[in-house]
C-alpha positions in Angstrom: 61.4 -9.9 -75.6 58.3 -7.9 -74.5 58.7 -5.2 -77.5 59.0 -8.1 -79.8 55.7 -9.6 -78.4 54.1 -6.2 -78.6 55.0 -5.7 -82.1 53.5 -9.3 -83.1 50.5 -9.0 -81.1 49.7 -5.2 -80.6 45.8 -6.2 -79.6 46.8 -8.7 -77.1 45.8 -7.6 -73.7 48.2 -9.6 -71.3 51.1 -8.3 -73.2 49.9 -4.6 -73.3 49.2 -5.1 -69.5 53.1 -6.5 -69.1 54.3 -3.4 -71.2 52.5 -1.2 -69.1 53.9 -2.7 -66.0 57.6 -2.1 -67.5 56.7 1.4 -68.7 55.2 2.2 -65.1 58.3 1.7 -63.5 60.1 4.3 -66.1 57.5 7.0 -65.3 54.6 8.5 -66.7 54.3 9.1 -70.7 52.0 8.4 -73.6 53.1 5.0 -74.3 52.2 4.2 -70.6 48.9 5.4 -70.9 48.1 4.0 -74.1 49.4 0.5 -73.1 47.5 0.5 -69.8 44.3 1.8 -71.2 44.3 -0.7 -74.2 44.6 -3.5 -72.0 41.7 -2.5 -69.8 39.4 -1.7 -72.7 40.4 -5.2 -74.4 39.8 -7.2 -71.2 37.4 -5.2 -69.0 36.6 -8.0 -66.7 40.1 -8.0 -65.7 40.2 -6.2 -62.6 44.1 -5.8 -62.5 44.1 -4.4 -65.9 41.6 -2.0 -64.8 43.4 -0.9 -61.7 46.3 -0.1 -63.5 44.6 1.8 -65.9 43.0 3.9 -63.1 46.4 4.3 -61.5 47.9 5.3 -64.7 45.2 7.9 -65.3 45.0 9.7 -61.8 48.9 10.1 -62.2 48.5 11.5 -65.3 45.8 13.9 -63.8 42.8 12.6 -66.2 40.2 12.3 -63.3 37.3 11.8 -65.8 39.1 8.5 -67.2 39.8 7.5 -63.7 36.3 8.0 -62.8 35.0 5.6 -65.8 37.5 2.9 -64.5 36.6 3.3 -60.9 33.0 2.9 -61.9 33.8 -0.3 -63.4 35.7 -1.7 -60.4 33.5 -0.7 -57.9 30.5 -2.2 -59.7 31.7 -5.8 -59.5 28.9 -8.0 -58.6 30.7 -10.1 -56.8 31.9 -7.7 -54.3 35.1 -8.3 -52.2 38.0 -6.0 -50.7 39.2 -4.8 -54.1 35.3 -3.8 -54.8 35.1 -1.9 -51.5 38.4 -0.1 -52.1 37.4 0.8 -55.4 34.0 2.4 -54.2 35.7 4.4 -51.4 38.3 5.5 -54.1 35.4 6.6 -56.7 33.5 8.7 -53.7 37.2 10.1 -52.9 37.3 11.3 -56.5 33.8 12.4 -56.7 34.4 14.5 -53.3 37.5 16.2 -55.3 40.1 14.6 -53.1 43.5 14.8 -54.5 45.0 12.1 -56.9 47.4 10.8 -54.2 44.7 10.4 -51.5 42.1 8.3 -54.3 45.4 6.2 -55.2 46.0 5.4 -51.6 42.4 4.3 -51.2 42.4 2.1 -54.3 45.6 0.3 -53.2 44.4 -0.1 -49.8 47.2 1.9 -48.2 44.7 4.1 -46.5 41.3 3.2 -45.1 38.2 5.4 -45.7 37.3 7.6 -42.8 34.2 6.3 -40.8 31.2 8.3 -41.1 
């Protein structure tokens, strides 16, 4: 069903996001990266799409793309917990911490160290 929807609406961000979520469960790959990134590009204001794209980029080792996504997530003018986590993850990425640490900060499974 999802592939049929994708074939009919290749530039539909919700369809691409759902496809990326299914592919994420199957493991890394070009299709996963393309779907996650396309969803976040088509609807950059959607934090869930950007979050998934950053996660995929981190796992693929593409720190430059992940940094761009984290910049967008961390600059949300409304702030909040997700913005704070994105800022902590961005700082960790810029400090060359490993992708696992950055991902944990972004997901909230790890809290940033107190200064």
